matplotlib code that plots the C-alpha trace (Angstrom):
import matplotlib.pyplot as plt

x = [-33.2, -29.9, -27.2, -26.1, -22.6, -20.1, -18.2, -14.9, -16.4, -16.5, -13.9, -14.1, -13.4, -14.5, -16.5, -19.6, -19.2, -21.9, -24.7, -24.0, -26.8, -30.5, -30.7, -29.3, -25.7, -23.1, -19.5, -17.6, -14.0, -13.0, -9.8, -8.8, -7.2, -8.9, -11.6, -14.5, -17.5, -20.0, -23.8, -24.3, -22.2, -22.9, -23.1, -23.2, -26.4, -26.4, -27.3, -24.1, -26.0, -24.8, -27.4, -27.0, -27.2, -27.7, -25.7, -27.7, -24.9, -21.2, -18.6, -15.1, -13.5, -16.0, -16.1, -19.9, -22.2, -26.0, -28.0, -31.4, -34.1, -32.0, -32.5, -33.7, -31.3, -33.2, -33.1, -29.5, -28.5, -29.2, -26.2, -23.6, -20.6, -21.1, -18.2, -18.8, -18.1, -17.6, -17.3, -13.6, -13.9, -15.1, -11.8, -9.5, -6.6, -3.3, 0.1, 2.7, 4.1, 1.3, -1.3, -4.4, -4.0, -6.7, -4.6, -1.7, -3.5, -3.3, -0.7, 1.9, 5.5, 8.2, 11.9, 14.5, 11.8, 9.9, 6.7, 7.6, 4.3, 1.4, 0.8, -1.7, -1.5, 0.2, 1.3, 1.5, 1.6, 5.3, 7.5, 8.3, 5.3, 5.8, 4.5, 3.2, 3.9, 2.6, 5.3, 4.9, 6.6, 3.6, 5.7, 4.7, 7.5, 7.7, 9.4, 9.9, 8.0, 10.9, 12.5, 15.6, 13.5, 10.4, 11.6, 8.4, 4.7, 2.4, -1.3, -2.7, -0.7, -1.1, 2.6, 5.3, 9.0, 11.3, 15.0, 15.3, 17.8, 20.3, 19.0, 15.3, 14.2, 15.8, 13.5]
y = [-24.2, -26.1, -24.9, -27.3, -28.6, -28.1, -30.9, -29.8, -30.6, -34.3, -36.8, -40.4, -43.0, -46.2, -47.8, -50.0, -53.0, -55.7, -57.2, -60.1, -62.4, -61.6, -59.1, -56.0, -56.6, -55.0, -55.6, -52.5, -51.4, -48.7, -47.0, -45.3, -47.8, -48.3, -45.8, -46.0, -45.1, -42.8, -43.7, -41.6, -41.6, -40.2, -41.2, -38.8, -38.9, -38.5, -34.8, -34.3, -34.0, -35.8, -38.3, -39.4, -43.1, -44.4, -47.5, -50.3, -52.9, -52.8, -55.5, -54.2, -57.7, -59.2, -56.0, -55.9, -53.0, -52.6, -49.4, -48.5, -48.6, -50.9, -54.2, -56.0, -57.2, -55.6, -52.1, -52.5, -53.2, -49.5, -48.6, -50.7, -49.0, -45.8, -44.2, -43.6, -40.0, -38.5, -34.9, -34.0, -33.0, -36.5, -38.1, -39.2, -36.9, -38.1, -38.3, -35.7, -35.8, -38.0, -36.7, -37.6, -37.7, -35.0, -32.6, -32.9, -32.8, -29.4, -28.2, -25.8, -27.1, -24.7, -25.0, -22.3, -19.8, -20.2, -22.2, -24.9, -26.7, -28.4, -31.9, -33.6, -37.1, -39.4, -42.8, -45.1, -48.5, -48.9, -47.8, -45.0, -43.2, -40.7, -37.2, -36.5, -32.8, -30.7, -28.1, -24.6, -25.6, -28.0, -31.1, -33.8, -35.0, -37.6, -37.0, -39.7, -38.8, -39.1, -36.8, -36.3, -34.4, -33.2, -30.7, -29.0, -29.4, -26.6, -27.7, -24.3, -22.5, -25.3, -25.5, -28.1, -27.1, -29.5, -30.0, -31.6, -34.1, -32.8, -33.1, -33.3, -30.5, -32.2, -35.2]
z = [35.8, 35.9, 33.6, 30.8, 31.2, 28.4, 26.6, 28.2, 31.6, 30.9, 30.1, 28.7, 31.4, 29.7, 27.0, 27.0, 24.7, 24.3, 26.3, 28.6, 29.9, 29.9, 32.8, 31.0, 32.1, 29.7, 29.2, 30.1, 29.9, 32.4, 31.3, 34.6, 36.9, 40.3, 39.4, 41.9, 39.7, 41.2, 41.1, 37.9, 34.7, 31.3, 27.7, 24.7, 22.7, 18.8, 19.2, 21.4, 24.7, 27.9, 29.1, 32.8, 33.5, 37.1, 37.9, 39.5, 39.6, 38.8, 39.0, 38.2, 38.5, 36.0, 33.8, 34.0, 34.6, 34.7, 34.6, 36.1, 33.5, 31.2, 33.2, 30.1, 27.4, 24.6, 26.3, 27.3, 23.7, 23.0, 25.2, 23.4, 21.9, 23.8, 25.7, 29.5, 30.6, 34.0, 35.2, 35.4, 39.0, 39.9, 38.7, 41.5, 42.4, 41.0, 42.6, 42.0, 38.4, 37.1, 34.7, 32.8, 29.0, 28.5, 30.7, 28.3, 24.9, 23.2, 25.6, 24.3, 24.1, 24.9, 24.1, 24.9, 25.8, 22.5, 21.8, 19.3, 19.0, 20.7, 21.9, 19.7, 20.9, 23.4, 22.1, 25.1, 23.3, 24.2, 27.0, 27.2, 26.0, 23.2, 22.9, 19.4, 18.8, 15.9, 15.5, 14.3, 11.0, 10.5, 10.9, 13.4, 15.6, 18.4, 21.7, 24.4, 27.5, 29.9, 32.5, 30.3, 27.7, 29.7, 32.3, 33.5, 33.1, 34.1, 33.9, 34.9, 32.2, 29.6, 29.0, 28.9, 28.9, 27.1, 26.5, 23.1, 21.8, 19.3, 15.7, 16.8, 14.5, 11.5, 11.9]

ax = plt.figure().add_subplot(projection="3d")
ax.plot(x, y, z, "-o")
ax.set_aspect("equal")
plt.show()
């Protein structure tokens, strides 16, 4: 009997939007640039289980996807507004000093040898991106995600070492 996979073994890589045409095609937005989707992806069911979906057709340039067993518009409608999940180990390896957002979330932030908080969000709407840090004093502070402030990232230890700008704690 296969072991059931845990939530933390999957990561969101895209979202299914609305149907397109009459053959079960769906508009899709894949968040990971240049991701080559495997034959099977997953959606989360209302009871928080991961349901596998087999891709029968995918066009990244058109932003369309079709799944086996959902080749009719009426059936495909049941998949709209679902996130697409992949197993973390199926994600492409990144270049040095690049990270997936899920790797940084909930990471400890260390300054002068002390843990000062955890990363709770990354705001990448502007350049540079900002780390949103919930500090041990319960205040939420922002730190630009740049080399000047971020000195070391250790994914295995779940720790980021930073050098903070003067006055940062008074924000």
